[in-house]
DSSP file (Angstrom, degrees, kcal/mol; ACC not computed):
  #  RESIDUE AA STRUCTURE BP1 BP2  ACC     N-H-->O    O-->H-N    N-H-->O    O-->H-N    TCO  KAPPA ALPHA  PHI   PSI    X-CA   Y-CA   Z-CA
    1    1 A X              0   0    0      0, 0.0    21,-0.2     0, 0.0     2,-0.1   0.000 360.0 360.0 360.0 139.5  133.1  105.6  104.1
    2    2 A X  E     -A   21   0A   0     19,-2.0    19,-1.2    17,-0.0     2,-0.3  -0.180 360.0-123.6-106.3-157.0  135.3  104.0  101.6
    3    3 A X  E     -A   20   0A   0     17,-0.3     2,-0.3    -2,-0.1    17,-0.2  -0.994  14.4-167.6-153.0 153.5  135.9  104.4   97.9
    4    4 A X  E     -A   19   0A   0     15,-2.0    15,-2.8    -2,-0.3     2,-0.6  -0.887  29.2-110.6-131.0 162.8  135.8  102.5   94.6
    5    5 A X  E     -A   18   0A   0     -2,-0.3     2,-0.6    13,-0.2    13,-0.3  -0.837  26.4-157.8 -89.6 126.9  137.1  103.1   91.2
    6    6 A X  E     -A   17   0A   0     11,-3.8    11,-1.1    -2,-0.6     2,-0.2  -0.934  13.9-137.3-103.6 122.5  134.4  103.6   88.6
    7    7 A X  E     -A   16   0A   0     -2,-0.6     2,-0.4     9,-0.2     9,-0.2  -0.549  19.8-171.8 -77.8 138.4  135.4  102.9   85.1
    8    8 A X  E     -A   15   0A   0      7,-1.7     7,-3.0    -2,-0.2     2,-0.6  -1.000  17.1-140.8-126.3 133.6  134.3  105.5   82.5
    9    9 A X  E     +A   14   0A   0     -2,-0.4     2,-0.4     5,-0.2     5,-0.2  -0.815  25.9 174.6 -93.5 120.2  134.8  104.8   78.8
   10   10 A X  E >  S-A   13   0A   0      3,-3.3     3,-3.3    -2,-0.6    -2,-0.1  -0.980  70.2 -24.7-128.8 120.9  135.8  108.1   77.0
   11   11 A X  T 3  S-     0   0    0     -2,-0.4     3,-0.1     1,-0.3    -1,-0.1   0.817 126.1 -49.9  48.3  39.3  136.7  107.8   73.4
   12   12 A X  T 3  S+     0   0    0      1,-0.2     2,-0.5     0, 0.0    -1,-0.3   0.428 118.2 109.0  83.4  -5.3  137.7  104.3   73.7
   13   13 A X  E <   -A   10   0A   0     -3,-3.3    -3,-3.3     2,-0.0     2,-0.6  -0.868  65.6-130.4-112.0 141.3  139.9  104.9   76.7
   14   14 A X  E     -A    9   0A   0     -2,-0.5     2,-0.5    -5,-0.2    -5,-0.2  -0.770  21.0-168.0 -85.7 123.9  139.0  103.8   80.2
   15   15 A X  E     -A    8   0A   0     -7,-3.0    -7,-1.7    -2,-0.6     2,-0.3  -0.964  13.8-141.3-115.0 121.1  139.4  106.4   82.8
   16   16 A X  E     -A    7   0A   0     -2,-0.5     2,-0.4    -9,-0.2    -9,-0.2  -0.622  20.3-173.0 -85.2 137.7  139.2  105.3   86.5
   17   17 A X  E     -A    6   0A   0    -11,-1.1   -11,-3.8    -2,-0.3     2,-0.4  -0.979  23.2-124.9-130.6 140.0  137.3  107.8   88.8
   18   18 A X  E     +A    5   0A   0     -2,-0.4     2,-0.4   -13,-0.3   -13,-0.2  -0.691  34.3 178.4 -85.1 137.7  137.1  107.4   92.6
   19   19 A X  E     -A    4   0A   0    -15,-2.8   -15,-2.0    -2,-0.4    -2,-0.0  -0.991  34.4 -94.7-135.5 153.4  133.5  107.3   94.0
   20   20 A X  E     -A    3   0A   0     -2,-0.4     2,-0.4   -17,-0.2   -17,-0.3  -0.300  41.8-166.5 -65.7 150.4  132.2  106.9   97.5
   21   21 A X  E     -A    2   0A   0    -19,-1.2   -19,-2.0     2,-0.0     2,-0.4  -0.999  12.9-175.4-140.9 139.1  131.3  103.5   98.5
   22   22 A X        -     0   0    0     -2,-0.4     2,-0.4   -21,-0.2    -2,-0.0  -0.979   4.4-175.5-142.8 124.7  129.3  102.1  101.4
   23   23 A X        -     0   0    0     -2,-0.4     2,-0.5     2,-0.0    -2,-0.0  -0.974   3.1-168.7-124.5 124.1  128.8   98.4  102.1
   24   24 A X        +     0   0    0     -2,-0.4     2,-0.3     2,-0.0    -2,-0.0  -0.906  17.6 150.5-109.4 138.5  126.6   96.9  104.9
   25   25 A X        +     0   0    0     -2,-0.5     2,-0.2     4,-0.0     3,-0.1  -0.967  13.8  96.3-160.8 153.3  126.6   93.4  106.0
   26   26 A X  S >> S-     0   0    0     -2,-0.3     3,-1.9     1,-0.1     4,-0.6  -0.549  74.2 -84.0 139.6 158.6  125.9   91.3  109.2
   27   27 A X  H 3> S+     0   0    0      1,-0.3     4,-1.7    -2,-0.2     3,-0.2   0.705 115.3  73.0 -56.3 -23.9  123.4   89.3  111.0
   28   28 A X  H 3> S+     0   0    0      1,-0.2     4,-0.5     2,-0.2    -1,-0.3   0.805  88.6  61.5 -70.4 -22.8  121.9   92.5  112.5
   29   29 A X  H X4>S+     0   0    0     -3,-1.9     5,-2.3     2,-0.2     3,-1.1   0.901 101.5  52.5 -60.2 -38.4  120.4   93.4  109.1
   30   30 A X  H ><5S+     0   0    0     -4,-0.6     3,-1.4     1,-0.3    -2,-0.2   0.906 105.0  55.0 -67.1 -37.2  118.4   90.2  109.3
   31   31 A X  H 3<5S+     0   0    0     -4,-1.7    -1,-0.3     1,-0.3    -2,-0.2   0.674 104.9  54.2 -62.8 -18.2  117.1   91.3  112.6
   32   32 A X  T <<5S-     0   0    0     -3,-1.1    -1,-0.3    -4,-0.5    21,-0.2   0.373 129.1 -94.5 -96.0  -1.5  115.9   94.5  111.1
   33   33 A X  T < 5S+     0   0    0     -3,-1.4     2,-0.5    -4,-0.3    -3,-0.2   0.470  80.7 133.7 101.6   4.9  113.9   92.7  108.4
   34   34 A X      < -     0   0    0     -5,-2.3    -1,-0.3    -6,-0.1     2,-0.3  -0.781  36.5-163.1 -89.4 130.0  116.4   92.6  105.6
   35   35 A X    >   -     0   0    0     -2,-0.5     3,-2.0     4,-0.1     2,-0.2  -0.728  31.3 -94.3-110.4 150.5  116.7   89.2  103.8
   36   36 A X  T 3  S+     0   0    0      1,-0.3     3,-0.1    -2,-0.3    -1,-0.1  -0.471 118.2  13.3 -60.0 127.6  119.3   87.7  101.5
   37   37 A X  T 3  S+     0   0    0      1,-0.2    -1,-0.3    -2,-0.2     2,-0.0   0.477 100.1 134.3  84.5  -3.6  118.0   88.4   98.0
   38   38 A X    <   -     0   0    0     -3,-2.0     2,-0.3     1,-0.1    -1,-0.2  -0.264  54.4-114.4 -82.9 167.3  115.4   90.9   99.3
   39   39 A X        -     0   0    0     15,-0.5    15,-2.3    -3,-0.1     2,-0.4  -0.710  26.3-159.7-102.1 159.9  114.7   94.2   97.8
   40   40 A X  E     -B   53   0B   0     -2,-0.3     2,-0.4    13,-0.2    13,-0.2  -0.978  12.0-139.8-133.7 144.3  115.3   97.6   99.4
   41   41 A X  E     -B   52   0B   0     11,-2.8    11,-3.1    -2,-0.4     2,-0.5  -0.904  16.4-157.5-100.5 135.7  114.0  101.2   98.9
   42   42 A X  E     -B   51   0B   0     -2,-0.4     2,-0.5     9,-0.2     9,-0.2  -0.954   8.3-172.2-113.7 119.5  116.5  104.0   99.3
   43   43 A X  E     -B   50   0B   0      7,-2.4     7,-2.6    -2,-0.5     2,-0.5  -0.946   6.0-159.8-114.6 133.0  115.2  107.5  100.1
   44   44 A X  E     +B   49   0B   0     -2,-0.5     2,-0.3     5,-0.2     5,-0.2  -0.933  22.8 146.2-111.8 129.3  117.5  110.4  100.1
   45   45 A X  E >   -B   48   0B   0      3,-2.2     3,-2.7    -2,-0.5    -2,-0.0  -0.984  64.6  -6.9-154.0 143.3  116.9  113.8  101.8
   46   46 A X  T 3  S-     0   0    0     -2,-0.3     3,-0.1     1,-0.3    -1,-0.0   0.774 126.6 -49.7  48.2  40.9  119.0  116.4  103.5
   47   47 A X  T 3  S+     0   0    0      1,-0.2     2,-0.3     0, 0.0    -1,-0.3   0.686 115.8 109.1  71.2  15.8  122.3  114.5  103.4
   48   48 A X  E <   -B   45   0B   0     -3,-2.7    -3,-2.2     2,-0.0     2,-0.4  -0.944  55.8-146.7-123.2 150.8  120.7  111.3  104.8
   49   49 A X  E     -B   44   0B   0     -2,-0.3     2,-0.5    -5,-0.2    -5,-0.2  -0.953   7.0-160.7-114.1 133.6  120.0  107.9  103.3
   50   50 A X  E     -B   43   0B   0     -7,-2.6    -7,-2.4    -2,-0.4     2,-0.7  -0.966   6.8-165.8-113.9 108.2  117.0  106.0  104.5
   51   51 A X  E     -B   42   0B   0     -2,-0.5     2,-0.4    -9,-0.2    -9,-0.2  -0.855   9.5-175.6-112.0 114.5  117.3  102.3  103.6
   52   52 A X  E     -B   41   0B   0    -11,-3.1   -11,-2.8    -2,-0.7     2,-0.3  -0.895  25.3-126.5-110.7 134.4  114.0  100.4  104.0
   53   53 A X  E     -B   40   0B   0     -2,-0.4     2,-0.7   -21,-0.2   -13,-0.2  -0.602  27.0-136.3 -71.9 128.7  113.4   96.6  103.5
   54   54 A X        -     0   0    0    -15,-2.3   -15,-0.5    -2,-0.3    -1,-0.0  -0.792  24.0-113.4 -91.0 126.1  110.6   96.2  101.1
   55   55 A X        -     0   0    0     -2,-0.7     2,-0.5     1,-0.1   -21,-0.0  -0.211  23.5-129.1 -55.4 140.6  108.1   93.5  102.4
   56   56 A X        -     0   0    0    -17,-0.0     2,-0.5   -18,-0.0    -1,-0.1  -0.756  22.2-128.3 -79.9 118.7  107.9   90.4  100.2
   57   57 A X        -     0   0    0     -2,-0.5     3,-0.1     1,-0.1     2,-0.0  -0.670  24.8-119.2 -76.0 130.0  104.3   89.5   99.3
   58   58 A X        -     0   0    0     -2,-0.5     2,-0.1     1,-0.1     3,-0.1  -0.321  29.4-109.6 -67.5 140.1  103.5   86.0  100.1
   59   59 A X        -     0   0    0      1,-0.1    -1,-0.1    -2,-0.0     3,-0.1  -0.469  45.8 -92.0 -69.9 142.5  102.5   83.9   97.1
   60   60 A X        -     0   0    0     -2,-0.1     2,-0.4     1,-0.1    -1,-0.1  -0.183  39.7-113.0 -58.3 139.3   98.9   83.0   97.1
   61   61 A X        -     0   0    0     -3,-0.1    -1,-0.1     1,-0.1     2,-0.1  -0.512  31.4-120.5 -77.9 122.3   98.0   79.7   98.7
   62   62 A X        -     0   0    0     -2,-0.4     2,-0.2     1,-0.1    -1,-0.1  -0.399  27.0-120.3 -62.8 133.7   96.7   77.1   96.2
   63   63 A X        -     0   0    0      1,-0.1     2,-0.2    -2,-0.1    -1,-0.1  -0.472  29.6-104.1 -72.9 140.3   93.2   75.9   96.9
   64   64 A X        -     0   0    0     -2,-0.2     2,-0.5     1,-0.1    -1,-0.1  -0.441  33.4-128.0 -63.0 134.7   92.6   72.3   97.6
   65   65 A X        -     0   0    0     -2,-0.2     2,-0.4    -3,-0.1    -1,-0.1  -0.675  16.7-130.6 -83.4 126.1   91.2   70.5   94.7
   66   66 A X        -     0   0    0     -2,-0.5     2,-0.7     1,-0.0    -1,-0.0  -0.630  15.3-144.2 -82.6 134.8   88.1   68.4   95.3
   67   67 A X        -     0   0    0     -2,-0.4     2,-0.3     2,-0.0    -1,-0.0  -0.868  14.0-159.0 -97.4 112.9   88.2   64.9   94.0
   68   68 A X        -     0   0    0     -2,-0.7     2,-0.4     3,-0.0    -2,-0.0  -0.735  15.5-128.4 -92.0 142.1   84.9   63.5   92.7
   69   69 A X        -     0   0    0     -2,-0.3     2,-0.5     1,-0.0    -1,-0.0  -0.727  23.5-123.1 -86.1 139.5   84.2   60.0   92.4
   70   70 A X        -     0   0    0     -2,-0.4     2,-0.1     1,-0.1    -1,-0.0  -0.715  29.5-120.4 -86.8 123.0   82.9   58.9   88.9
   71   71 A X              0   0    0     -2,-0.5    -1,-0.1     1,-0.1    -3,-0.0  -0.451 360.0 360.0 -66.1 137.0   79.6   57.2   89.3
   72   72 A X              0   0    0     -2,-0.1    -1,-0.1    -3,-0.0    -2,-0.0   0.476 360.0 360.0 -68.5 360.0   79.7   53.6   87.9
């Protein structure tokens, strides 16, 4: 577990505060269903974090248009 500094603006002054930081990266995430640019759901309970990949809904498939011949 690392840390980062979180800037807080108090009365026009910036005050740095250490906050816990967690960064995950690697191809193993892709194997678990996490995609670049994908959304995640984070659930917290009893000191544990559950990070779940949110499935992306496929866009609807466009129907083929019928072409009608114009009668002469």
